[in-house]
Residue frames relative to the residue before (quaternion, step in Angstrom):
aa qw qx qy qz dx dy dz
M 1.0000 0.0000 0.0000 0.0000 0.00 0.00 0.00
S 0.3951 -0.7058 0.5400 0.2327 3.59 -0.90 0.91
V 0.7764 -0.3175 0.2625 0.4770 3.55 -1.33 -0.27
S 0.2761 -0.7970 0.5225 0.1247 3.54 -0.64 1.13
K 0.3355 -0.6976 0.5953 0.2154 3.51 -1.16 0.72
R 0.2972 -0.7342 0.5779 0.1968 3.66 -0.80 0.92
I 0.0707 -0.7595 0.6466 -0.0086 3.52 -1.00 1.07
Y 0.1476 -0.7873 0.5968 0.0461 3.51 -0.82 1.11
T 0.0213 0.7560 -0.6539 -0.0198 3.55 -0.98 0.80
S 0.7107 -0.4529 0.2892 0.4540 3.59 -1.19 0.03
S 0.7896 0.2876 -0.1589 0.5183 3.61 1.01 -0.65
F 0.7936 0.2951 -0.1260 0.5169 3.69 1.11 -0.46
L 0.1995 -0.6866 0.6792 0.1655 3.44 -1.45 0.43
C 0.0446 -0.8095 0.5853 -0.0108 3.60 -0.55 1.04
F 0.1524 -0.7076 0.6841 0.0905 3.49 -1.26 0.85
A 0.0906 0.8293 -0.5440 0.0906 3.56 -0.46 1.13
S 0.0113 0.7779 -0.6264 0.0489 3.52 -1.09 0.78
K 0.5846 -0.5782 0.4431 0.3572 3.51 -1.27 0.48
N 0.2879 -0.7751 0.5471 0.1301 3.59 -1.00 0.79
K 0.3876 -0.7282 0.5138 0.2355 3.59 -0.92 0.86
N 0.5710 0.5607 -0.3695 0.4722 3.60 1.24 -0.27
P 0.5424 -0.6487 0.4211 0.3283 3.60 -1.16 0.42
V 0.6801 0.4510 -0.2626 0.5148 3.51 1.41 -0.03
S 0.3826 -0.6982 0.5509 0.2503 3.55 -1.01 0.80
E 0.1266 -0.7805 0.6099 0.0535 3.54 -1.09 0.78
Y 0.0184 -0.7992 0.6003 -0.0237 3.52 -1.08 0.74
I 0.1763 -0.7382 0.6438 0.0971 3.52 -1.30 0.67
I 0.1052 -0.7727 0.6215 0.0751 3.61 -0.97 0.82
S 0.0661 -0.7947 0.6025 -0.0332 3.53 -0.85 1.15
I 0.0316 0.7875 -0.6129 0.0570 3.47 -0.88 1.02
S 0.3455 -0.7774 0.4967 0.1719 3.62 -0.57 1.12
T 0.5467 -0.5890 0.4689 0.3665 3.55 -1.22 0.34
K 0.5230 0.6012 -0.3996 0.4531 3.58 1.31 -0.22
V 0.6534 0.4722 -0.3247 0.4946 3.64 1.01 -0.68
Q 0.8075 -0.0797 0.0743 0.5798 3.69 0.78 -0.82
K 0.3965 -0.7514 0.4759 0.2274 3.60 -0.58 1.15
S 0.7014 0.5061 -0.2618 0.4283 3.55 0.88 -0.94
A 0.4510 -0.7074 0.4881 0.2409 3.58 -0.75 1.06
V 0.6189 0.5475 -0.3321 0.4549 3.54 1.11 -0.76
K 0.6841 0.4666 -0.2919 0.4786 3.59 0.93 -0.82
R 0.6180 0.5370 -0.3537 0.4523 3.59 1.04 -0.71
N 0.6795 0.4931 -0.2863 0.4617 3.55 0.97 -0.86
R 0.6006 0.5570 -0.3333 0.4668 3.51 1.15 -0.61
I 0.6333 0.5247 -0.2892 0.4900 3.54 1.05 -0.88
K 0.6348 0.5273 -0.3079 0.4735 3.60 1.01 -0.84
R 0.6618 0.5178 -0.3032 0.4494 3.56 0.93 -0.93
I 0.6353 0.5356 -0.3017 0.4675 3.50 1.05 -0.85
I 0.6842 0.4781 -0.2881 0.4694 3.55 0.91 -0.87
R 0.6506 0.4949 -0.3330 0.4700 3.59 0.97 -0.80
E 0.6243 0.4967 -0.3694 0.4765 3.67 0.97 -0.66
A 0.6409 0.4994 -0.3478 0.4679 3.65 0.84 -0.77
L 0.6786 0.4589 -0.3283 0.4702 3.65 0.81 -0.76
R 0.5861 0.5677 -0.3881 0.4284 3.65 1.00 -0.67
Q 0.6759 0.4917 -0.2685 0.4789 3.57 1.06 -0.94
L 0.7253 0.4715 -0.2412 0.4398 3.60 1.03 -0.86
L 0.6100 0.6089 -0.3696 0.3473 3.62 0.89 -0.74
P 0.6553 0.5025 -0.3704 0.4252 3.67 0.78 -0.57
T 0.6677 0.5200 -0.2834 0.4511 3.56 1.22 -0.50
L 0.5451 0.6249 -0.3950 0.3953 3.60 1.23 -0.32
P 0.5505 -0.6672 0.3933 0.3116 3.55 -1.00 0.83
S 0.7950 0.0366 -0.0153 0.6053 3.58 1.06 -0.68
P 0.6411 -0.4927 0.3847 0.4454 3.66 -1.21 0.14
V 0.1373 -0.8044 0.5779 0.0128 3.55 -1.00 0.96
D 0.2530 -0.6705 0.6651 0.2100 3.54 -1.26 0.68
C 0.0042 0.8087 -0.5845 0.0663 3.56 -0.82 1.01
R 0.0984 -0.7468 0.6553 0.0574 3.51 -1.04 0.89
I 0.1114 -0.8032 0.5851 0.0105 3.60 -0.59 1.13
F 0.0530 -0.7588 0.6489 0.0177 3.58 -0.89 1.07
V 0.3363 -0.7340 0.5596 0.1869 3.53 -0.84 1.05
K 0.3048 -0.7903 0.5148 0.1324 3.56 -0.69 1.19
K 0.8118 0.0106 0.0167 0.5836 3.57 0.98 -0.78
D 0.6862 -0.4991 0.3348 0.4099 3.48 -1.32 0.45
C 0.0065 0.7933 -0.6064 0.0531 3.57 -0.78 1.06
S 0.2722 0.8101 -0.4858 0.1835 3.52 1.16 0.61
G 0.6441 0.5207 -0.3250 0.4564 3.53 1.27 -0.37
K 0.5748 0.6182 -0.3765 0.3817 3.54 1.26 -0.28
K 0.3944 -0.6931 0.5641 0.2141 3.52 -1.25 0.66
T 0.7102 -0.4796 0.3084 0.4128 3.57 -1.25 0.42
Q 0.6835 0.4883 -0.3098 0.4454 3.56 0.90 -0.95
D 0.5969 0.5609 -0.3537 0.4517 3.64 1.15 -0.47
V 0.6711 0.4760 -0.2721 0.4990 3.51 1.06 -0.95
L 0.6121 0.5577 -0.3459 0.4412 3.60 1.07 -0.72
K 0.6442 0.5336 -0.3170 0.4470 3.55 0.98 -0.82
E 0.6635 0.5023 -0.2927 0.4710 3.55 1.09 -0.85
L 0.7133 0.4525 -0.2596 0.4680 3.59 1.00 -0.85
E 0.4191 0.7152 -0.4669 0.3079 3.68 1.24 -0.08
V 0.5790 0.6213 -0.3669 0.3796 3.58 1.22 -0.53
L 0.5130 0.6455 -0.4013 0.3988 3.56 1.35 -0.20
K 0.5557 0.6037 -0.3912 0.4167 3.58 1.21 -0.37
T 0.6319 0.5486 -0.3322 0.4352 3.63 1.13 -0.32
V 0.4869 0.6698 -0.4379 0.3502 3.63 1.23 -0.11
């Protein structure tokens, strides 16, 4: 991974960089400090993955992205997360 750009949103910390491969890659990390329940952590990951699935075709080039969840966003819907992750288009 080349030099990463740090992107801060209200719920996420993202490290993103352009990828030389033709495929975008991403990692989602959520700590037990953010949400104790594994079921809720997995739900948050599913919501983020769905938002990324919708966002990736609109990105100008393949991106490597590491997403760290900063606070509990289990009440958010996919569209809310998608709006927050739109900043990845600036990479």
